[in-house]
PAKE-239330 format. One record per residue (C-alpha): residue number from 1; x, y, z. Coordinates in pm, whole numbers. Layout:
<sites>
<site NUM, <X, Y, Z>>,
...
</sites>
This chain:
<sites>
<site 1, <4010, -15368, -4987>>,
<site 2, <3949, -15634, -5247>>,
<site 3, <3942, -16003, -5157>>,
<site 4, <4229, -16089, -5392>>,
<site 5, <4450, -15837, -5213>>,
<site 6, <4401, -16027, -4890>>,
<site 7, <4457, -16360, -5063>>,
<site 8, <4786, -16249, -5216>>,
<site 9, <4899, -16080, -4894>>,
<site 10, <4832, -16386, -4680>>,
<site 11, <4994, -16616, -4936>>,
<site 12, <5308, -16398, -4943>>,
<site 13, <5314, -16383, -4563>>,
<site 14, <5285, -16764, -4556>>,
<site 15, <5575, -16796, -4800>>,
<site 16, <5774, -16573, -4566>>,
<site 17, <5686, -16787, -4265>>,
<site 18, <5785, -17101, -4456>>,
<site 19, <6110, -16933, -4572>>,
<site 20, <6017, -16991, -4935>>,
<site 21, <6163, -16689, -5112>>,
<site 22, <6095, -16809, -5467>>,
<site 23, <5725, -16866, -5405>>,
<site 24, <5690, -16526, -5237>>,
<site 25, <5857, -16349, -5529>>,
<site 26, <5635, -16531, -5780>>,
<site 27, <5325, -16440, -5579>>,
<site 28, <5434, -16077, -5568>>,
<site 29, <5489, -16076, -5944>>,
<site 30, <5143, -16225, -6003>>,
<site 31, <4986, -15970, -5768>>,
<site 32, <5148, -15686, -5964>>,
<site 33, <5032, -15830, -6298>>,
<site 34, <4678, -15869, -6158>>,
<site 35, <4678, -15508, -6037>>,
<site 36, <4711, -15561, -5662>>,
<site 37, <5077, -15467, -5618>>,
<site 38, <5061, -15109, -5489>>,
<site 39, <4784, -15144, -5232>>,
<site 40, <4880, -15017, -4884>>,
<site 41, <4822, -15350, -4708>>,
<site 42, <4981, -15552, -4987>>,
<site 43, <5279, -15318, -5009>>,
<site 44, <5350, -15349, -4639>>,
<site 45, <5334, -15729, -4651>>,
<site 46, <5571, -15734, -4948>>,
<site 47, <5814, -15496, -4774>>,
<site 48, <5827, -15723, -4471>>,
<site 49, <5872, -16026, -4698>>,
<site 50, <6165, -15881, -4890>>,
<site 51, <6338, -15750, -4579>>,
<site 52, <6314, -16093, -4416>>,
<site 53, <6520, -16232, -4704>>,
<site 54, <6774, -15949, -4697>>,
<site 55, <6638, -15805, -5024>>,
<site 56, <6667, -15443, -4912>>,
<site 57, <6677, -15316, -5271>>,
<site 58, <6346, -15482, -5357>>,
<site 59, <6181, -15367, -5035>>,
<site 60, <6293, -15013, -5106>>,
<site 61, <6151, -15025, -5460>>,
<site 62, <5814, -15138, -5328>>,
<site 63, <5821, -14876, -5051>>,
<site 64, <5912, -14596, -5293>>,
<site 65, <5633, -14693, -5536>>,
<site 66, <5364, -14691, -5267>>,
<site 67, <5147, -14382, -5315>>,
<site 68, <5007, -14407, -4962>>,
<site 69, <5206, -14507, -4656>>,
<site 70, <5084, -14541, -4301>>,
<site 71, <5251, -14588, -3965>>,
<site 72, <5272, -14963, -4017>>,
<site 73, <5446, -14937, -4354>>,
<site 74, <5695, -14675, -4228>>,
<site 75, <5766, -14883, -3916>>,
<site 76, <5806, -15201, -4122>>,
<site 77, <6062, -15029, -4342>>,
<site 78, <6262, -14878, -4054>>,
<site 79, <6265, -15193, -3840>>,
<site 80, <6348, -15411, -4142>>,
<site 81, <6640, -15189, -4236>>,
<site 82, <6772, -15211, -3879>>,
<site 83, <6740, -15592, -3884>>,
<site 84, <6937, -15590, -4210>>,
<site 85, <7210, -15372, -4053>>,
<site 86, <7131, -15078, -4283>>,
<site 87, <7149, -14827, -4000>>,
<site 88, <7213, -14516, -4210>>,
<site 89, <6919, -14599, -4436>>,
<site 90, <6698, -14665, -4133>>,
<site 91, <6784, -14325, -3988>>,
<site 92, <6717, -14159, -4324>>,
<site 93, <6374, -14327, -4354>>,
<site 94, <6294, -14239, -3992>>,
<site 95, <6382, -13874, -4052>>,
<site 96, <6177, -13879, -4374>>,
<site 97, <5866, -13997, -4192>>,
<site 98, <5919, -13731, -3929>>,
<site 99, <5950, -13462, -4196>>,
<site 100, <5653, -13600, -4391>>,
<site 101, <5437, -13607, -4079>>,
<site 102, <5547, -13257, -3980>>,
<site 103, <5477, -13119, -4328>>,
<site 104, <5137, -13291, -4332>>,
<site 105, <5054, -13136, -3997>>,
<site 106, <5161, -12792, -4120>>,
<site 107, <4952, -12830, -4433>>,
<site 108, <4643, -12916, -4230>>,
<site 109, <4691, -12606, -4014>>,
<site 110, <4699, -12368, -4310>>,
</sites>
């Protein structure tokens, strides 16, 4: 993980803590321009940020563009959707992770 990824991630998390949506969005835009936008750690921080401000559409875009997702990113998406009262979407994402994990397990057995 590159140092700038951590810097951007912590700055966005700080903007979230301070409830400064505009600063967080600007930081995310700069991170994308600088090439740090789709990193696993960065993506998860941005998902949490957008979901805190009820920006489900933006969080979903970031989540969908992530090439690698881990347990933390899946859990952040599901729990954020529940907090935003998007229960059907949360169930769909939960079932997707279950299917993805199951298919990954099957692929490793073959």
